[in-house]
C-alpha positions in Angstrom: 0.0 0.0 0.0 1.4 3.4 -0.9 0.8 5.8 1.8 3.4 8.5 0.8 4.4 9.5 -2.7 6.9 12.4 -3.0 7.7 14.4 -6.1 10.7 16.6 -5.4 13.2 17.6 -8.1 16.2 17.5 -5.7 15.5 14.2 -3.9 14.0 11.8 -6.4 13.5 12.8 -10.0 15.8 15.0 -11.9 13.6 15.0 -14.9 10.5 16.0 -13.0 10.0 19.3 -14.7 9.2 17.3 -17.8 6.3 15.3 -16.1 3.1 15.9 -18.0 -0.5 16.2 -17.0 -1.5 12.7 -18.3 1.2 11.2 -16.0 -0.1 13.1 -13.0 -3.6 11.8 -14.0 -2.3 8.3 -14.2 -0.7 8.7 -10.7 -4.1 9.9 -9.3 -6.0 7.1 -11.0 -3.5 4.4 -9.9 -2.5 5.2 -6.3 -5.6 4.8 -4.5 -4.1 5.2 -1.1 -2.0 8.2 -1.8 -1.7 10.5 1.3 0.8 13.2 0.1 1.5 14.6 -3.3 4.2 17.1 -4.2 4.1 18.7 -7.6 6.9 21.1 -7.1 8.6 22.1 -10.3 6.1 20.3 -12.6 5.6 22.9 -15.4 3.6 20.8 -17.8 0.3 20.4 -15.9 -2.8 22.7 -16.0 -5.9 23.5 -14.2 -7.7 20.3 -15.7 -4.9 18.1 -14.3 -5.0 19.5 -10.8 -8.8 19.4 -10.7 -8.5 15.8 -11.7 -6.2 14.9 -8.8 -8.5 16.8 -6.3 -11.6 15.0 -7.5 -9.8 11.6 -7.3 -7.7 12.1 -4.2 -9.0 15.2 -2.5 -10.9 13.4 0.3 -7.7 11.4 1.4 -4.7 13.8 0.8 -3.2 15.2 3.8 -0.8 17.3 1.7 -1.0 18.7 -1.8 1.9 20.9 -2.7 1.4 23.0 -5.9 4.0 25.1 -7.6 1.5 27.1 -9.6 3.6 28.0 -12.5 0.9 27.3 -15.1 -2.1 27.3 -12.9 -4.9 29.7 -12.5 -7.4 30.6 -9.7 -9.6 27.8 -11.0 -7.3 25.1 -9.6 -6.9 26.7 -6.3 -10.8 27.3 -6.0 -11.1 23.3 -6.1 -8.9 23.1 -2.9 -12.2 23.5 -1.0 -13.1 20.0 -2.1 -10.2 18.7 -0.1 -11.1 17.5 3.4 -8.1 18.7 5.1 
């Protein structure tokens, strides 16, 4: 069971900045017990990708870290759908 999934450019994936929205969506769909998600430095995601993550995992995530490089207020308005 995956309880903690960390994306951090300095600690795990040096190629993280090239992670795309479809990969983030796949993670949200596949990791049913994900508790923490850090999308720091991920530049190829948009509002729809973040909304998908929140809709799939928002009730169970204790931490969702967003960089916000290519995101608008729309993404952040969906944070109210997270329990924590």
